[in-house]
N, C-alpha and C positions, 0 to 999 in steps of 0.2 A: 102303496101298490103291492100286490101279492107277487110272488115269484111266478115266472111264466111256466107253462106246461113243459115238461121235459121227459125224455126217455133215455135209459142207459143203453149204451152200445159198446161192445168190445171189438177193437180192430182185429180182423182176422188176417192171417198171413197171406192168403190168396188175394186179398184186396190191395196188396202193396205193389209198388213198381220195382224196377231193377235196383234202385237205390235203397230199397227197404222202407220208403215213405208210403203213406196211404195214397193210392192213385187219385188224381184230381177228380175224376168222374164219380168216385165213390161218395164224395161229400154230398153230391146231389141225391144219391140213394139214401144216405142217412137223413137228409132233410125231408125227403118224401116219406120215409118211415115215420118220422116224428109227426108230420102233418096228418097221416092216416091214423096214427095212434091218438092224436088229439080228437079227431072225429069220432073214433070209437069211444073215447072217454066221455065225449059229449052225448053218446047214445045213438050215433049215426053210423050204421054199417055201410060198407061200399055198395052192397046190393040194394039196400033201402034207398040210398041216395039216387042211384041210377034208376031204381024203380019209380021214383017220383018224376022222372023225366029230365033230371038235371045232372050235370057232371062237372067237377072242378077242372079248370084249365089254367096252365101256367102261361103267363104272357111275357114275363121278363124275370131273369134270375141273375144276380150278381154274387160272386163269391170272393171274399177277401181272405186269402190264406195268411195266417199269422204265425203259426208254429207247426213244425212237422209232427205227424203222428206215425207211430211204429206199431208193428204187430204186437198184440197183447195190451196196448194202451186201453184204458177204460175211460170212456167219455160220457157226458150228458149232452143230449141234443135238445135245445129248447125250441119252442114254437109259440109265437105270440101274433095274433091277428090284430091289425090296426085298421079301424074303419073310418072312412071318410064318407063322402057322398058318392052317388053314382054307381056304376056297374062294376067297379073294381075295388080291390082291397090290397093292403100290403101285408106281407108276412115277414117278421123279423125272426131270425134263427141264429143261435150260437152253438158251436161245437166246442165244449169246454172239458179239459182234462180234470180228473178228480182233485188235482192240486190247485185248481182254479185257473190254470193257464188257458187262455183262449187260443184254440187252434184255427178256428175259421169263423167268419161271420157271413151269413147268407141272407140276402134280402131279395124278396120276390114280390111280384105283382101278379095277382090272380083274379079270376072271376068264376062265375058259375054259368055254364052254357046250357041253354034250353036245347036238349038233344034232338027235338023235332025241328024247331025253327033254325037251329044252328047259329044262334045269336046269344049274346050274353043276356042273362036275366037282369031286369032293371034294378032290383034291390036284393043283392045277395045276402046282406045282413039280415033282412027280414026272413028270407028263405031259410037260412041257417037257424034263426031263432025259432021258427015254426017246427023244423025237423028235430031239433036237439032236445033230448030229455034234460040236459044240463047246459043251457046256453052260456052260463058263466065261464065255462072252459074257453069259449070264444071271446070272452071279455064283453059279453052282451048282457 
């Protein structure tokens, strides 16, 4: 199995809390940044996605905090889609320091919403496969 898609991020001072740790909500920003970067790497821009009448939706997110992150820490944020059947998919993400220490694990359930019908599309996997120049980035 190949390595999951990842993007580098540097923890910025203004993202930390009064204890000097990365603020809990910022982990969600890092995860979303990695997801949109994966879409771009697959050849799908945000405007093109919405232009087709669909948009991604987060249905559930769980964060497991493993180790603290401090201003200046360099991390990689991974993103791997897991496809089952039906209208939803899982996204597994890891925030890992350059020394290999896992700082957080983020698991999400998502879908693609038909923006006119306001309902999840029946087969998001096929939708991404059709839209992507490189569906392999999605594991398709």
